[in-house]
C-alpha positions in Angstrom: -16.5 56.0 -36.9 -12.9 57.0 -37.5 -11.0 55.9 -40.6 -7.6 54.3 -40.4 -5.1 57.0 -40.5 -7.1 59.8 -38.8 -7.7 60.3 -35.2 -9.5 63.2 -33.6 -8.7 63.8 -30.0 -10.1 66.4 -27.7 -8.2 67.3 -24.5 -9.5 69.4 -21.6 -8.3 72.9 -21.3 -8.7 75.6 -18.6 -10.3 77.9 -21.2 -12.3 75.5 -23.3 -12.2 72.1 -24.8 -9.7 72.6 -27.6 -9.5 70.0 -30.4 -6.5 68.1 -31.6 -6.5 66.3 -34.9 -3.7 63.7 -35.5 -3.1 62.1 -38.9 -1.2 58.8 -39.3 0.2 57.0 -42.3 -0.5 53.4 -43.3 2.3 52.3 -41.0 0.5 54.0 -38.1 3.2 56.7 -37.7 2.1 60.2 -36.9 2.6 62.4 -39.9 0.6 65.6 -39.1 -0.8 67.1 -36.0 -3.2 70.1 -35.8 -4.1 71.7 -32.5 -6.8 74.3 -32.0 -5.4 77.4 -30.3 -7.0 80.6 -29.2 -9.0 82.8 -31.5 -10.1 79.9 -33.7 -6.7 79.3 -35.2 -4.9 76.1 -35.6 -1.2 75.2 -35.1 0.3 72.6 -37.5 3.2 70.2 -37.0 4.4 67.9 -39.8 6.7 64.8 -39.5 8.3 63.0 -42.4 10.2 59.6 -42.4 12.9 58.1 -44.4 12.6 54.7 -46.2 13.8 52.9 -43.0 11.2 54.5 -40.7 13.4 57.1 -39.1 12.1 60.7 -38.5 13.8 62.6 -41.3 12.2 66.0 -40.6 9.9 67.6 -38.1 8.5 71.1 -38.0 8.0 73.1 -34.9 4.3 73.9 -34.4 3.3 76.9 -36.6 0.2 78.9 -37.6 -0.9 79.2 -41.2 1.1 82.0 -42.9 4.0 81.8 -40.4 7.5 80.8 -41.3 8.0 77.0 -40.9 11.0 76.0 -38.7 12.1 72.5 -39.7 14.6 70.2 -38.1 16.2 67.6 -40.4 17.9 64.4 -39.2 20.4 62.1 -40.9 21.0 58.5 -39.9 23.8 56.0 -40.5 23.3 52.4 -41.9 22.6 51.2 -38.4 19.7 53.7 -38.0 21.6 55.8 -35.5 21.1 59.5 -35.5 24.4 61.1 -36.8 23.3 64.7 -37.4 20.5 67.1 -36.8 20.1 70.5 -38.5 17.5 73.2 -38.1 16.5 76.3 -40.1 18.8 78.6 -38.1 21.8 76.5 -39.2 22.3 75.0 -35.8 24.0 71.7 -36.5 24.6 68.8 -34.1 26.9 66.0 -35.1 26.6 62.8 -33.1 29.5 60.3 -33.0 28.9 56.7 -32.2 31.8 54.7 -31.0 
């Protein structure tokens, strides 16, 4: 039986049945995803939220020991995305009229 906040999902693959583990917070939002990849390694992806439930940061899938590439988002008082920045310094400003 699964606990609230943790789901283990398997998905078919051409090579083998690789496993996906998805963690959820108490508000049932995805906060971490681990996916089995080749050679018995796992990729990780982490999502964080601000106090209004908006995605404040999200990592690109990475292996343990690799550099983590994170995209950070900022929102206005109406919960509209106003900027998004990644590790490479790429910055996107969004103007709402």
